[in-house]
C-alpha positions in Angstrom: 90.4 35.1 45.1 87.2 33.6 43.7 85.2 30.4 44.1 87.0 28.6 41.3 90.6 28.9 40.0 91.4 29.9 36.5 91.3 26.4 35.1 87.8 25.7 36.4 86.3 29.1 35.8 82.6 29.2 35.0 81.8 31.9 32.5 78.7 33.1 34.4 78.6 36.7 35.7 81.2 36.1 38.4 83.5 34.3 36.0 83.2 37.1 33.5 84.0 39.6 36.2 87.1 37.7 37.3 88.3 37.5 33.7 87.8 41.2 33.3 89.9 41.8 36.5 92.6 39.5 35.1 92.7 41.2 31.7 92.8 44.7 33.2 95.5 43.9 35.7 97.6 42.1 33.1 97.3 45.1 30.8 98.6 47.2 33.8 101.7 45.0 34.1 100.6 42.5 36.7 101.0 38.8 36.3 97.7 37.4 37.6 96.7 34.1 39.1 93.2 33.3 40.1 93.1 31.4 43.5 90.0 29.3 43.9 88.3 28.4 47.2 86.6 25.3 45.8 87.7 22.5 43.5 85.0 21.1 41.2 84.5 17.5 42.2 86.6 17.9 45.4 85.5 18.0 49.1 81.8 17.7 49.9 79.9 17.4 46.7 77.0 19.8 46.1 74.5 17.0 46.5 76.0 15.5 49.7 73.7 15.2 52.7 75.7 17.4 55.1 76.1 20.1 52.5 72.4 20.0 51.5 71.4 20.2 55.2 73.6 23.1 55.9 72.3 25.0 52.8 68.7 24.2 53.8 69.2 25.8 57.2 71.8 28.5 56.4 71.7 29.4 52.7 74.9 31.4 52.4 78.5 30.1 52.8 80.2 30.5 56.1 83.6 32.2 56.5 86.6 31.0 54.6 90.4 31.7 54.7 92.2 33.4 51.9 94.4 30.7 50.1 97.9 31.0 51.5 99.4 31.4 48.0 97.4 34.6 47.5 98.4 36.3 50.7 101.9 37.4 49.6 100.8 38.8 46.2 101.6 42.4 45.3 97.8 43.0 45.0 94.9 40.8 46.2 91.5 41.3 44.7 89.1 39.4 47.0 85.7 38.7 45.4 84.0 36.3 47.8 82.6 38.0 51.0 83.3 34.8 53.0 87.1 35.6 52.8 86.9 39.4 53.3 87.4 39.3 57.1 90.3 36.9 56.8 91.8 39.0 54.0 91.7 42.1 56.2 93.7 40.4 58.9 96.3 38.7 56.6 96.8 41.1 53.7 98.1 44.7 54.2 95.3 47.1 53.4 97.2 48.9 50.7 97.5 45.6 48.8 93.8 44.6 49.1 90.7 45.4 47.1 87.3 44.0 48.1 85.1 43.4 45.1 81.5 43.2 46.2 79.8 41.2 43.4 76.7 41.0 45.6 75.7 41.9 49.1 75.3 38.7 50.9 72.8 40.3 53.3 70.4 40.5 50.4 71.3 37.1 49.0 70.8 35.4 52.4 67.3 36.9 52.7 66.3 36.2 49.1 67.6 32.6 49.0 66.3 31.9 52.5 62.8 33.2 51.7 62.6 30.8 48.7 61.9 27.8 51.1 60.1 27.7 54.4 62.9 25.6 56.0 65.5 28.1 55.0 63.6 31.2 56.0 64.7 31.5 59.7 68.4 30.8 58.9 68.3 33.1 55.8 66.8 35.9 57.9 69.4 35.4 60.6 72.3 35.3 58.1 70.9 38.4 56.4 71.1 40.3 59.7 74.6 38.9 60.4 75.9 39.8 56.9 74.4 43.3 57.1 76.5 44.0 60.2 79.6 42.3 58.7 79.2 44.3 55.4 79.0 47.6 57.3 82.2 46.8 59.2 84.1 45.3 56.3 83.4 48.1 53.9 84.7 50.6 56.4 87.9 48.7 57.1 89.1 48.1 53.6 91.3 50.5 51.7 89.3 50.1 48.4 85.9 48.7 47.6 84.5 47.9 44.2 80.8 47.2 43.7 79.2 45.4 40.8 75.7 46.7 41.6 74.9 50.4 41.6 72.3 49.9 44.3 74.8 48.1 46.4 77.3 50.9 45.9 74.8 53.5 46.9 73.6 51.5 50.0 77.1 50.9 51.3 78.4 54.5 50.9 76.9 55.3 54.3 79.4 52.9 55.9 82.4 53.3 53.6 85.2 55.4 55.0 87.6 54.7 52.2 87.6 54.8 48.4 84.7 53.0 46.8 83.7 52.7 43.1 80.9 51.2 41.1 82.3 49.0 38.3 79.6 47.0 36.5 80.3 43.5 35.4 81.4 43.4 31.8 79.8 41.1 29.3 81.9 39.4 26.6 81.2 36.7 24.1 84.3 34.5 24.5 86.8 33.5 27.1 90.3 34.8 26.8 93.6 32.9 26.9 94.3 32.3 30.6 97.7 30.7 30.1 99.6 34.0 29.2 102.3 35.0 31.7 104.6 38.0 31.5 108.2 37.4 32.7 109.2 39.8 35.5 105.7 41.2 36.0 104.4 42.0 39.5 102.2 39.2 40.9 98.5 39.7 41.5 96.0 37.4 43.1 92.3 37.6 42.1 
């Protein structure tokens, strides 16, 4: 589960990480499908007034639901913290991996501090996300961290297996259309 599905994947750090997950899981025999939370060009556009006002006051996204199509997969890799709480209620723990690309408590503070109007909301969201992160990391069966500092910081809360797996860097996108007949399904 990521911001964008496989057909709209941006090849930034997050997109590279999702493609690495997809390749690794397919090499392990899973058939992977990337479920996106957003559609490029759909819903409220990035420049819309309501969206811009929300981002000005609260810089980080609010909670989201895991797409229904991902819930029944044999393995769900959730990479967007906004869906982590929902994933923990709808996906059995043994089938769920939380991939912490970033700590949103840090992002909320940093993004909020960039503009005076965002500062109060960013600071409030930072505190909210710090509490959520401590709870979520202790409830999941497996946690993967992109940042080593994030991995170290969250170890004091994690009661389950956690690993540091840095984001890989590659020079070209792979073929996303490959599917293996009879392979176990995986949602990333």
